[in-house]
ZADO-1210 file (C-alpha; in nm, 4 decimals, padded with zeros to 6 digits):
<atoms>
<atom x="14.1984" y="07.1618" z="08.9960" code="MET" pos="1"/>
<atom x="14.1241" y="07.2917" z="08.6438" code="THR" pos="2"/>
<atom x="13.7772" y="07.4043" z="08.5721" code="THR" pos="3"/>
<atom x="13.6418" y="07.5360" z="08.1856" code="PRO" pos="4"/>
<atom x="13.6486" y="07.8691" z="08.3859" code="ALA" pos="5"/>
<atom x="13.9642" y="07.9227" z="08.5582" code="LEU" pos="6"/>
<atom x="14.1897" y="07.9188" z="08.2768" code="ARG" pos="7"/>
<atom x="14.2384" y="08.0227" z="07.9040" code="THR" pos="8"/>
<atom x="14.1214" y="07.7955" z="07.6550" code="PRO" pos="9"/>
<atom x="14.3230" y="07.6894" z="07.3270" code="SER" pos="10"/>
<atom x="14.1684" y="07.7537" z="07.0287" code="PRO" pos="11"/>
<atom x="14.0741" y="07.3687" z="06.9537" code="THR" pos="12"/>
<atom x="13.9238" y="07.3553" z="07.3042" code="SER" pos="13"/>
<atom x="13.7137" y="07.6804" z="07.2481" code="VAL" pos="14"/>
<atom x="13.5773" y="07.4424" z="06.9070" code="ALA" pos="15"/>
<atom x="13.4617" y="07.1728" z="07.1003" code="VAL" pos="16"/>
<atom x="13.3197" y="07.3756" z="07.3758" code="GLN" pos="17"/>
<atom x="13.0923" y="07.5329" z="07.1227" code="PHE" pos="18"/>
<atom x="13.0265" y="07.2059" z="06.9438" code="VAL" pos="19"/>
<atom x="12.8952" y="07.0596" z="07.2466" code="LEU" pos="20"/>
<atom x="12.7160" y="07.3603" z="07.3279" code="CYS" pos="21"/>
<atom x="12.4991" y="07.2961" z="07.0007" code="GLY" pos="22"/>
<atom x="12.4503" y="06.9324" z="07.0895" code="ILE" pos="23"/>
<atom x="12.3916" y="06.9782" z="07.4766" code="VAL" pos="24"/>
<atom x="12.1371" y="07.2623" z="07.3985" code="TRP" pos="25"/>
<atom x="12.0150" y="07.1174" z="07.1214" code="GLY" pos="26"/>
<atom x="11.9388" y="06.7808" z="07.3402" code="SER" pos="27"/>
<atom x="11.7401" y="06.9790" z="07.6359" code="SER" pos="28"/>
<atom x="11.4309" y="06.9648" z="07.4204" code="PHE" pos="29"/>
<atom x="11.4742" y="06.5805" z="07.4185" code="LEU" pos="30"/>
<atom x="11.5648" y="06.5847" z="07.7843" code="PHE" pos="31"/>
<atom x="11.2160" y="06.8077" z="07.8640" code="MET" pos="32"/>
<atom x="11.0494" y="06.5634" z="07.7035" code="LYS" pos="33"/>
<atom x="11.1434" y="06.2489" z="07.9019" code="VAL" pos="34"/>
<atom x="11.1486" y="06.4514" z="08.2254" code="ALA" pos="35"/>
<atom x="10.7499" y="06.5496" z="08.1576" code="LEU" pos="36"/>
<atom x="10.6866" y="06.1662" z="08.1129" code="THR" pos="37"/>
<atom x="10.7056" y="06.1710" z="08.4840" code="GLY" pos="38"/>
<atom x="10.7533" y="06.5304" z="08.6381" code="ILE" pos="39"/>
<atom x="10.4855" y="06.8592" z="08.5865" code="SER" pos="40"/>
<atom x="10.5813" y="07.0854" z="08.3250" code="PRO" pos="41"/>
<atom x="10.6704" y="07.3356" z="08.6768" code="ALA" pos="42"/>
<atom x="10.8631" y="07.0860" z="08.8140" code="GLN" pos="43"/>
<atom x="11.0763" y="07.0678" z="08.4762" code="VAL" pos="44"/>
<atom x="11.1712" y="07.4307" z="08.4941" code="ALA" pos="45"/>
<atom x="11.2125" y="07.3965" z="08.8777" code="TRP" pos="46"/>
<atom x="11.5153" y="07.1252" z="08.8413" code="SER" pos="47"/>
<atom x="11.6811" y="07.2416" z="08.5861" code="ARG" pos="48"/>
<atom x="11.7530" y="07.6240" z="08.7248" code="LEU" pos="49"/>
<atom x="11.8030" y="07.4807" z="09.0753" code="VAL" pos="50"/>
<atom x="12.0210" y="07.2514" z="08.9596" code="LEU" pos="51"/>
<atom x="12.2129" y="07.4745" z="08.6587" code="GLY" pos="52"/>
<atom x="12.2274" y="07.7587" z="08.9680" code="GLY" pos="53"/>
<atom x="12.4079" y="07.4956" z="09.1786" code="LEU" pos="54"/>
<atom x="12.6213" y="07.4051" z="08.9312" code="THR" pos="55"/>
<atom x="12.7349" y="07.7837" z="08.8234" code="LEU" pos="56"/>
<atom x="12.7618" y="07.8730" z="09.1795" code="GLY" pos="57"/>
<atom x="13.0275" y="07.6156" z="09.2538" code="LEU" pos="58"/>
<atom x="13.2413" y="07.7146" z="08.9620" code="PHE" pos="59"/>
<atom x="13.1591" y="08.0736" z="09.0737" code="VAL" pos="60"/>
<atom x="13.2964" y="07.9270" z="09.4127" code="ALA" pos="61"/>
<atom x="13.6097" y="07.7590" z="09.2891" code="LEU" pos="62"/>
<atom x="13.6940" y="08.1020" z="09.0859" code="ARG" pos="63"/>
<atom x="13.6204" y="08.3320" z="09.3732" code="ARG" pos="64"/>
<atom x="13.4602" y="08.6097" z="09.1130" code="ASP" pos="65"/>
<atom x="13.3073" y="08.8718" z="09.3162" code="PRO" pos="66"/>
<atom x="12.9505" y="08.9480" z="09.3252" code="LEU" pos="67"/>
<atom x="12.8472" y="09.2994" z="09.2175" code="PRO" pos="68"/>
<atom x="12.7720" y="09.5062" z="09.5496" code="ARG" pos="69"/>
<atom x="12.5243" y="09.7553" z="09.3486" code="ARG" pos="70"/>
<atom x="12.1413" y="09.6972" z="09.3908" code="LEU" pos="71"/>
<atom x="12.0581" y="09.8348" z="09.0817" code="LYS" pos="72"/>
<atom x="12.2574" y="09.5766" z="08.8954" code="ILE" pos="73"/>
<atom x="12.1015" y="09.3097" z="09.1669" code="TRP" pos="74"/>
<atom x="11.7112" y="09.4558" z="09.0274" code="LEU" pos="75"/>
<atom x="11.7999" y="09.4796" z="08.6286" code="HIS" pos="76"/>
<atom x="11.9002" y="09.0910" z="08.7334" code="MET" pos="77"/>
<atom x="11.6053" y="08.9682" z="08.8677" code="THR" pos="78"/>
<atom x="11.4474" y="09.1217" z="08.5734" code="VAL" pos="79"/>
<atom x="11.6534" y="08.9189" z="08.3673" code="LEU" pos="80"/>
<atom x="11.5690" y="08.6253" z="08.5733" code="ALA" pos="81"/>
<atom x="11.2389" y="08.6763" z="08.5312" code="ILE" pos="82"/>
<atom x="11.2008" y="08.7037" z="08.1632" code="SER" pos="83"/>
<atom x="11.5178" y="08.5445" z="08.0679" code="PHE" pos="84"/>
<atom x="11.4621" y="08.1892" z="08.2850" code="CYS" pos="85"/>
<atom x="11.1634" y="08.1458" z="08.4739" code="VAL" pos="86"/>
<atom x="10.8330" y="08.2754" z="08.2073" code="VAL" pos="87"/>
<atom x="11.0171" y="08.0968" z="07.9365" code="PRO" pos="88"/>
<atom x="11.0979" y="07.7546" z="08.1279" code="PHE" pos="89"/>
<atom x="10.8098" y="07.7473" z="08.2522" code="LEU" pos="90"/>
<atom x="10.6229" y="07.8106" z="07.8986" code="LEU" pos="91"/>
<atom x="10.8735" y="07.5577" z="07.7027" code="PHE" pos="92"/>
<atom x="10.8011" y="07.2682" z="07.9546" code="SER" pos="93"/>
<atom x="10.4326" y="07.3229" z="07.9356" code="TRP" pos="94"/>
<atom x="10.4421" y="07.3567" z="07.5584" code="ALA" pos="95"/>
<atom x="10.6418" y="07.0396" z="07.5283" code="GLN" pos="96"/>
<atom x="10.3609" y="06.8634" z="07.6539" code="GLN" pos="97"/>
<atom x="10.1329" y="06.8734" z="07.3356" code="HIS" pos="98"/>
<atom x="10.4323" y="06.9265" z="07.0333" code="VAL" pos="99"/>
<atom x="10.7623" y="06.7384" z="06.9569" code="THR" pos="100"/>
<atom x="11.0694" y="06.8261" z="07.0755" code="SER" pos="101"/>
<atom x="11.1892" y="06.8532" z="06.7539" code="GLY" pos="102"/>
<atom x="10.9110" y="07.1008" z="06.6492" code="LEU" pos="103"/>
<atom x="11.0073" y="07.3051" z="06.9628" code="ALA" pos="104"/>
<atom x="11.3504" y="07.3435" z="06.9102" code="SER" pos="105"/>
<atom x="11.2710" y="07.4716" z="06.5487" code="ILE" pos="106"/>
<atom x="11.0828" y="07.7184" z="06.6815" code="TYR" pos="107"/>
<atom x="11.3556" y="07.8034" z="06.9461" code="ASN" pos="108"/>
<atom x="11.5845" y="07.9031" z="06.6440" code="ALA" pos="109"/>
<atom x="11.3487" y="08.2355" z="06.6045" code="THR" pos="110"/>
<atom x="11.4956" y="08.3778" z="06.9179" code="THR" pos="111"/>
<atom x="11.7289" y="08.6151" z="06.6751" code="PRO" pos="112"/>
<atom x="11.4304" y="08.7426" z="06.5200" code="ILE" pos="113"/>
<atom x="11.2178" y="08.8331" z="06.8057" code="MET" pos="114"/>
<atom x="11.5413" y="08.9621" z="06.9465" code="THR" pos="115"/>
<atom x="11.5909" y="09.2249" z="06.6480" code="ALA" pos="116"/>
<atom x="11.2157" y="09.3055" z="06.6725" code="VAL" pos="117"/>
<atom x="11.2838" y="09.3972" z="07.0665" code="MET" pos="118"/>
<atom x="11.5824" y="09.5636" z="07.0464" code="ALA" pos="119"/>
<atom x="11.4264" y="09.8109" z="06.7510" code="TRP" pos="120"/>
<atom x="11.0816" y="09.8562" z="06.8461" code="ALA" pos="121"/>
<atom x="11.0673" y="09.8203" z="07.2168" code="VAL" pos="122"/>
<atom x="11.4010" y="09.9292" z="07.3843" code="PHE" pos="123"/>
<atom x="11.5250" y="10.1308" z="07.0495" code="ARG" pos="124"/>
<atom x="11.9153" y="10.0037" z="07.1302" code="VAL" pos="125"/>
<atom x="11.9203" y="09.9676" z="06.7469" code="GLU" pos="126"/>
<atom x="11.8220" y="10.1110" z="06.4061" code="LYS" pos="127"/>
<atom x="11.7566" y="09.8267" z="06.1305" code="LEU" pos="128"/>
<atom x="11.8568" y="09.8879" z="05.7834" code="LYS" pos="129"/>
<atom x="11.5965" y="09.8269" z="05.5238" code="PRO" pos="130"/>
<atom x="11.7416" y="09.4431" z="05.5117" code="VAL" pos="131"/>
<atom x="11.7180" y="09.3477" z="05.8510" code="GLN" pos="132"/>
<atom x="11.3552" y="09.4806" z="05.8166" code="ILE" pos="133"/>
<atom x="11.3135" y="09.2222" z="05.5786" code="ALA" pos="134"/>
<atom x="11.4956" y="08.9799" z="05.7249" code="GLY" pos="135"/>
<atom x="11.2465" y="09.0165" z="06.0367" code="ILE" pos="136"/>
<atom x="10.9524" y="08.9548" z="05.7864" code="LEU" pos="137"/>
<atom x="11.1463" y="08.6520" z="05.6377" code="VAL" pos="138"/>
<atom x="11.1404" y="08.5163" z="05.9824" code="GLY" pos="139"/>
<atom x="10.7579" y="08.5790" z="06.0233" code="ILE" pos="140"/>
<atom x="10.6891" y="08.4122" z="05.7179" code="LEU" pos="141"/>
<atom x="10.8779" y="08.0794" z="05.7720" code="GLY" pos="142"/>
<atom x="10.7005" y="08.0723" z="06.1150" code="VAL" pos="143"/>
<atom x="10.3743" y="08.0846" z="05.9100" code="MET" pos="144"/>
<atom x="10.5195" y="07.8099" z="05.6855" code="VAL" pos="145"/>
<atom x="10.5699" y="07.5646" z="06.0331" code="ILE" pos="146"/>
<atom x="10.2264" y="07.6401" z="06.1797" code="ILE" pos="147"/>
<atom x="10.0722" y="07.5324" z="05.8107" code="ALA" pos="148"/>
<atom x="09.8013" y="07.7600" z="05.8625" code="PRO" pos="149"/>
<atom x="09.6471" y="07.5840" z="05.5463" code="TRP" pos="150"/>
<atom x="09.5983" y="07.2628" z="05.7452" code="GLN" pos="151"/>
<atom x="09.3400" y="07.4790" z="05.9632" code="GLY" pos="152"/>
<atom x="09.3738" y="07.6873" z="06.2753" code="LEU" pos="153"/>
<atom x="09.1087" y="07.5463" z="06.4893" code="ASP" pos="154"/>
<atom x="09.3034" y="07.6696" z="06.8442" code="LEU" pos="155"/>
<atom x="09.3803" y="07.3406" z="06.9700" code="ASN" pos="156"/>
<atom x="09.6356" y="07.2328" z="07.2066" code="GLN" pos="157"/>
<atom x="09.9027" y="07.1932" z="06.9657" code="SER" pos="158"/>
<atom x="09.8640" y="07.5673" z="06.8218" code="LEU" pos="159"/>
<atom x="09.8352" y="07.7073" z="07.1577" code="VAL" pos="160"/>
<atom x="10.1531" y="07.5303" z="07.2908" code="ALA" pos="161"/>
<atom x="10.3555" y="07.6744" z="06.9276" code="GLN" pos="162"/>
<atom x="10.2032" y="07.9966" z="07.0450" code="LEU" pos="163"/>
<atom x="10.3492" y="07.9511" z="07.3958" code="ALA" pos="164"/>
<atom x="10.6523" y="07.8494" z="07.2805" code="ILE" pos="165"/>
<atom x="10.6597" y="08.1654" z="07.0459" code="LEU" pos="166"/>
<atom x="10.5923" y="08.3607" z="07.3766" code="GLY" pos="167"/>
<atom x="10.8924" y="08.1990" z="07.5342" code="ALA" pos="168"/>
<atom x="11.1280" y="08.3382" z="07.2514" code="THR" pos="169"/>
<atom x="10.9762" y="08.6585" z="07.2756" code="ALA" pos="170"/>
<atom x="11.0551" y="08.6201" z="07.6069" code="CYS" pos="171"/>
<atom x="11.4643" y="08.5516" z="07.4992" code="TYR" pos="172"/>
<atom x="11.4450" y="08.8778" z="07.2507" code="GLY" pos="173"/>
<atom x="11.2961" y="09.1265" z="07.5353" code="PHE" pos="174"/>
<atom x="11.6164" y="08.9913" z="07.7725" code="SER" pos="175"/>
<atom x="11.8324" y="09.0324" z="07.5295" code="LEU" pos="176"/>
<atom x="11.7598" y="09.3370" z="07.4118" code="ALA" pos="177"/>
<atom x="11.6924" y="09.4206" z="07.8267" code="TYR" pos="178"/>
<atom x="12.0722" y="09.3399" z="07.8526" code="MET" pos="179"/>
<atom x="12.2297" y="09.5608" z="07.5570" code="ARG" pos="180"/>
<atom x="12.0024" y="09.8822" z="07.7430" code="LYS" pos="181"/>
<atom x="12.0334" y="09.8445" z="08.0892" code="PHE" pos="182"/>
<atom x="12.3643" y="09.5842" z="08.1934" code="VAL" pos="183"/>
<atom x="12.6140" y="09.6216" z="07.8948" code="SER" pos="184"/>
<atom x="12.8772" y="09.7623" z="08.1170" code="ASP" pos="185"/>
<atom x="12.8539" y="09.6140" z="08.4872" code="THR" pos="186"/>
<atom x="13.2113" y="09.4859" z="08.5359" code="GLY" pos="187"/>
<atom x="13.0836" y="09.1392" z="08.6107" code="MET" pos="188"/>
<atom x="13.2038" y="08.8281" z="08.4361" code="SER" pos="189"/>
<atom x="13.0925" y="08.6248" z="08.2227" code="ALA" pos="190"/>
<atom x="13.0095" y="08.3351" z="08.4535" code="LEU" pos="191"/>
<atom x="12.9302" y="08.5576" z="08.7508" code="VAL" pos="192"/>
<atom x="12.6818" y="08.6970" z="08.5001" code="PHE" pos="193"/>
<atom x="12.5750" y="08.3766" z="08.4013" code="SER" pos="194"/>
<atom x="12.5398" y="08.2508" z="08.7545" code="PHE" pos="195"/>
<atom x="12.2852" y="08.5613" z="08.9086" code="LEU" pos="196"/>
<atom x="12.0923" y="08.4827" z="08.5740" code="ASN" pos="197"/>
<atom x="12.0417" y="08.1590" z="08.6528" code="ILE" pos="198"/>
<atom x="12.0722" y="08.1673" z="09.0406" code="GLY" pos="199"/>
<atom x="11.8185" y="08.4499" z="09.1317" code="ILE" pos="200"/>
<atom x="11.5816" y="08.2407" z="08.8778" code="ALA" pos="201"/>
<atom x="11.6381" y="07.9500" z="09.0738" code="ALA" pos="202"/>
<atom x="11.6075" y="08.1203" z="09.4162" code="ALA" pos="203"/>
<atom x="11.2938" y="08.2522" z="09.2504" code="ILE" pos="204"/>
<atom x="11.1341" y="07.9051" z="09.2030" code="MET" pos="205"/>
<atom x="11.2491" y="07.7964" z="09.5493" code="VAL" pos="206"/>
<atom x="11.0107" y="08.0708" z="09.6640" code="VAL" pos="207"/>
<atom x="10.7146" y="07.9617" z="09.4799" code="LEU" pos="208"/>
<atom x="10.7785" y="07.5618" z="09.5351" code="THR" pos="209"/>
<atom x="10.4489" y="07.5240" z="09.7242" code="PRO" pos="210"/>
<atom x="10.2837" y="07.6540" z="09.4268" code="VAL" pos="211"/>
<atom x="10.4626" y="07.4828" z="09.1443" code="LEU" pos="212"/>
<atom x="10.6408" y="07.1759" z="09.2433" code="ALA" pos="213"/>
<atom x="10.4693" y="06.9497" z="09.5528" code="LEU" pos="214"/>
<atom x="10.2891" y="06.7482" z="09.3427" code="THR" pos="215"/>
<atom x="10.3723" y="06.3797" z="09.2877" code="PRO" pos="216"/>
<atom x="10.6062" y="06.2847" z="09.0760" code="VAL" pos="217"/>
<atom x="10.7152" y="05.9535" z="08.8929" code="THR" pos="218"/>
<atom x="11.0335" y="05.8410" z="08.8563" code="LEU" pos="219"/>
<atom x="11.3017" y="05.6553" z="08.6936" code="ASP" pos="220"/>
<atom x="11.6592" y="05.6193" z="08.6096" code="PRO" pos="221"/>
<atom x="11.5957" y="05.7792" z="08.2455" code="TRP" pos="222"/>
<atom x="11.3525" y="06.0788" z="08.3996" code="ILE" pos="223"/>
<atom x="11.6111" y="06.1391" z="08.6804" code="ILE" pos="224"/>
<atom x="11.8921" y="06.0927" z="08.4496" code="GLY" pos="225"/>
<atom x="11.7341" y="06.4069" z="08.1967" code="SER" pos="226"/>
<atom x="11.6701" y="06.6164" z="08.4690" code="VAL" pos="227"/>
<atom x="12.0519" y="06.6087" z="08.5868" code="VAL" pos="228"/>
<atom x="12.1382" y="06.6946" z="08.2518" code="LEU" pos="229"/>
<atom x="11.9057" y="06.9286" z="08.1516" code="LEU" pos="230"/>
<atom x="11.9805" y="07.1403" z="08.4574" code="GLY" pos="231"/>
<atom x="12.3574" y="07.0572" z="08.5222" code="CYS" pos="232"/>
<atom x="12.4539" y="07.0289" z="08.1928" code="LEU" pos="233"/>
<atom x="12.2287" y="07.2242" z="07.9788" code="GLY" pos="234"/>
<atom x="12.1383" y="07.5462" z="08.2323" code="THR" pos="235"/>
<atom x="12.4382" y="07.5092" z="08.4171" code="GLY" pos="236"/>
<atom x="12.8329" y="07.4191" z="08.2428" code="VAL" pos="237"/>
<atom x="12.6995" y="07.4703" z="07.8647" code="ALA" pos="238"/>
<atom x="12.6385" y="07.7991" z="07.9772" code="TYR" pos="239"/>
<atom x="13.0615" y="07.8300" z="08.0359" code="ILE" pos="240"/>
<atom x="13.1219" y="07.6815" z="07.6681" code="TRP" pos="241"/>
<atom x="12.8935" y="07.9101" z="07.5147" code="ASN" pos="242"/>
<atom x="13.0772" y="08.2163" z="07.7053" code="GLN" pos="243"/>
<atom x="13.4207" y="08.0550" z="07.6116" code="ASN" pos="244"/>
<atom x="13.3260" y="08.0667" z="07.2868" code="ALA" pos="245"/>
<atom x="13.1419" y="08.4280" z="07.2465" code="LEU" pos="246"/>
<atom x="13.4831" y="08.5841" z="07.4147" code="ARG" pos="247"/>
<atom x="13.6979" y="08.3912" z="07.1885" code="ALA" pos="248"/>
<atom x="13.5373" y="08.4072" z="06.8524" code="TRP" pos="249"/>
<atom x="13.2701" y="08.7272" z="06.9402" code="GLY" pos="250"/>
<atom x="12.9306" y="08.7245" z="06.9470" code="PRO" pos="251"/>
<atom x="12.8450" y="08.6853" z="06.5493" code="THR" pos="252"/>
<atom x="13.0961" y="08.3406" z="06.5025" code="ARG" pos="253"/>
<atom x="12.9447" y="08.2153" z="06.8223" code="ALA" pos="254"/>
<atom x="12.5998" y="08.3049" z="06.7449" code="SER" pos="255"/>
<atom x="12.5881" y="08.0323" z="06.4996" code="THR" pos="256"/>
<atom x="12.5162" y="07.7715" z="06.7788" code="VAL" pos="257"/>
<atom x="12.1433" y="07.8650" z="06.6083" code="THR" pos="258"/>
<atom x="12.1967" y="07.6665" z="06.3806" code="TYR" pos="259"/>
<atom x="12.3243" y="07.3652" z="06.5408" code="ILE" pos="260"/>
<atom x="12.0596" y="07.3116" z="06.7961" code="THR" pos="261"/>
<atom x="11.7226" y="07.2822" z="06.5588" code="PRO" pos="262"/>
<atom x="11.8983" y="07.0141" z="06.3930" code="VAL" pos="263"/>
<atom x="12.0181" y="06.7731" z="06.7310" code="VAL" pos="264"/>
<atom x="11.6810" y="06.8484" z="06.8496" code="GLY" pos="265"/>
<atom x="11.5040" y="06.7351" z="06.5151" code="VAL" pos="266"/>
<atom x="11.7422" y="06.4592" z="06.4909" code="ALA" pos="267"/>
<atom x="11.7366" y="06.3036" z="06.8242" code="LEU" pos="268"/>
<atom x="11.3093" y="06.3611" z="06.8342" code="GLY" pos="269"/>
<atom x="11.3348" y="06.1476" z="06.5153" code="ILE" pos="270"/>
<atom x="11.5882" y="05.9030" z="06.6470" code="LEU" pos="271"/>
<atom x="11.5011" y="05.8626" z="07.0543" code="VAL" pos="272"/>
<atom x="11.1300" y="05.9151" z="07.0552" code="LEU" pos="273"/>
<atom x="10.9843" y="05.8384" z="06.6384" code="GLY" pos="274"/>
<atom x="10.8750" y="06.1437" z="06.6500" code="GLU" pos="275"/>
<atom x="10.7527" y="06.2471" z="06.2906" code="GLU" pos="276"/>
<atom x="10.8413" y="06.5551" z="06.0958" code="ILE" pos="277"/>
<atom x="10.6233" y="06.6776" z="05.8352" code="THR" pos="278"/>
<atom x="10.7547" y="06.9208" z="05.5240" code="TRP" pos="279"/>
<atom x="10.6622" y="07.2323" z="05.6100" code="ASN" pos="280"/>
<atom x="10.8717" y="07.2111" z="05.9400" code="GLU" pos="281"/>
<atom x="11.2452" y="07.1716" z="05.7968" code="PRO" pos="282"/>
<atom x="11.0853" y="07.4139" z="05.5126" code="VAL" pos="283"/>
<atom x="10.9706" y="07.6536" z="05.7609" code="GLY" pos="284"/>
<atom x="11.3218" y="07.6400" z="05.9552" code="ALA" pos="285"/>
<atom x="11.5180" y="07.6917" z="05.6657" code="LEU" pos="286"/>
<atom x="11.3290" y="08.0376" z="05.5679" code="VAL" pos="287"/>
<atom x="11.3679" y="08.1560" z="05.9315" code="VAL" pos="288"/>
<atom x="11.7266" y="08.1159" z="05.9354" code="PHE" pos="289"/>
<atom x="11.7329" y="08.2926" z="05.5994" code="ALA" pos="290"/>
<atom x="11.5200" y="08.5502" z="05.7772" code="GLY" pos="291"/>
<atom x="11.8443" y="08.5506" z="06.0714" code="ILE" pos="292"/>
<atom x="12.1115" y="08.6197" z="05.8476" code="LEU" pos="293"/>
<atom x="11.9076" y="08.9316" z="05.6859" code="LEU" pos="294"/>
<atom x="11.8060" y="09.0322" z="06.0110" code="ALA" pos="295"/>
<atom x="12.1714" y="09.0246" z="06.1964" code="GLN" pos="296"/>
<atom x="12.3011" y="09.1658" z="05.8429" code="ASP" pos="297"/>
<atom x="12.5127" y="08.8925" z="05.7806" code="ARG" pos="298"/>
<atom x="12.5174" y="08.8504" z="05.4516" code="LEU" pos="299"/>
<atom x="12.7070" y="09.1317" z="05.3506" code="ARG" pos="300"/>
<atom x="12.9687" y="09.0582" z="05.6916" code="ALA" pos="301"/>
<atom x="13.0087" y="08.7235" z="05.5537" code="PHE" pos="302"/>
<atom x="13.1300" y="08.8509" z="05.1745" code="SER" pos="303"/>
<atom x="13.3680" y="09.0932" z="05.3774" code="ARG" pos="304"/>
<atom x="13.5424" y="08.7978" z="05.5546" code="ARG" pos="305"/>
<atom x="13.6775" y="08.9001" z="05.8984" code="GLU" pos="306"/>
<atom x="14.0705" y="08.9395" z="05.8316" code="SER" pos="307"/>
<atom x="14.1519" y="08.9881" z="06.2167" code="ILE" pos="308"/>
<atom x="14.0158" y="08.7426" z="06.4924" code="THR" pos="309"/>
<atom x="13.9949" y="08.8145" z="06.8519" code="PRO" pos="310"/>
<atom x="14.2651" y="08.6584" z="07.1038" code="PRO" pos="311"/>
<atom x="14.0810" y="08.4368" z="07.2825" code="ALA" pos="312"/>
<atom x="14.1218" y="08.6933" z="07.6464" code="ASP" pos="313"/>
<atom x="13.9687" y="08.9881" z="07.4657" code="ALA" pos="314"/>
<atom x="13.7159" y="09.1255" z="07.6664" code="PRO" pos="315"/>
<atom x="13.3399" y="09.0924" z="07.5431" code="VAL" pos="316"/>
<atom x="13.0852" y="09.2006" z="07.7997" code="PRO" pos="317"/>
<atom x="12.9006" y="08.8898" z="07.9712" code="ALA" pos="318"/>
<atom x="12.5928" y="09.0934" z="07.9130" code="SER" pos="319"/>
<atom x="12.6491" y="09.1632" z="07.5772" code="ARG" pos="320"/>
<atom x="12.2948" y="09.0300" z="07.3797" code="PRO" pos="321"/>
<atom x="12.3576" y="08.7676" z="07.1712" code="SER" pos="322"/>
<atom x="12.2049" y="08.5044" z="06.9815" code="SER" pos="323"/>
<atom x="12.4160" y="08.2579" z="07.0833" code="ALA" pos="324"/>
<atom x="12.2081" y="08.2174" z="07.4343" code="ARG" pos="325"/>
<atom x="11.9389" y="08.0958" z="07.2735" code="THR" pos="326"/>
<atom x="11.8743" y="07.7885" z="07.4477" code="ARG" pos="327"/>
<atom x="11.5225" y="07.5839" z="07.5616" code="GLY" pos="328"/>
</atoms>
């Protein structure tokens, strides 16, 4: 039996997986919104992590990849499970009760800005150039345009929910910088790294089941389908697609998935859920994207244009922080 994790994908296959990854991660905000009509925010986070952990565990078992033996690695991965999965997934699920799925997908795109801030200011693993600091400031300006303070800040649920999503992307930024500082050279395969990240988070959620998940539910085929797709596909298989793109293209090209997810999220919110979008949201998103380009110093990189494309089997550390891993 052949799986995406068991063979070297062709260039065409990588491109298809990259696009599918952007579509699936962009759709995750729709899946969460639908799931919340019948289950609680905590149950949404619980379900996606447990299903994602089981899916990735199946691929690890099929490939028979060895798990790390050093306790130190397991401790670092437990920190990441909490900061990269448990806390942000709970925040996103709670916040989407009060904001549109499209707006949540737009805010999710701030993750590269958060990563740059954490890597520079908290973990000191990067020294930012003036243009990159300017990019962070531009990204903050974009967030302010999305929040639209001129409309009045009354600290209602919508504003609190928007701040909660920014808290979730700050968790992503913290985690990506943490990966680079502490687990950038563990020897784990990309698949094992993803499995431990999601699997440990799933185990934590299972332990917390009496507190988080034992509440009444209302299920229908749409809710069940959304939960399964969010867990097995968005928190499971999409990780494999993302890692294939990361290894074939490198982190810079693979991270452009950041620009696909909000487009998909906003489009599905409008077309499927009938959500409305105000002018400041897409304008703010464009300002955030400009900030990302500056913060990652990509404008100069694009002008140079890489002349050598790494081979599909080029080793890329599974734990290297990349904005390609920015999902809701």
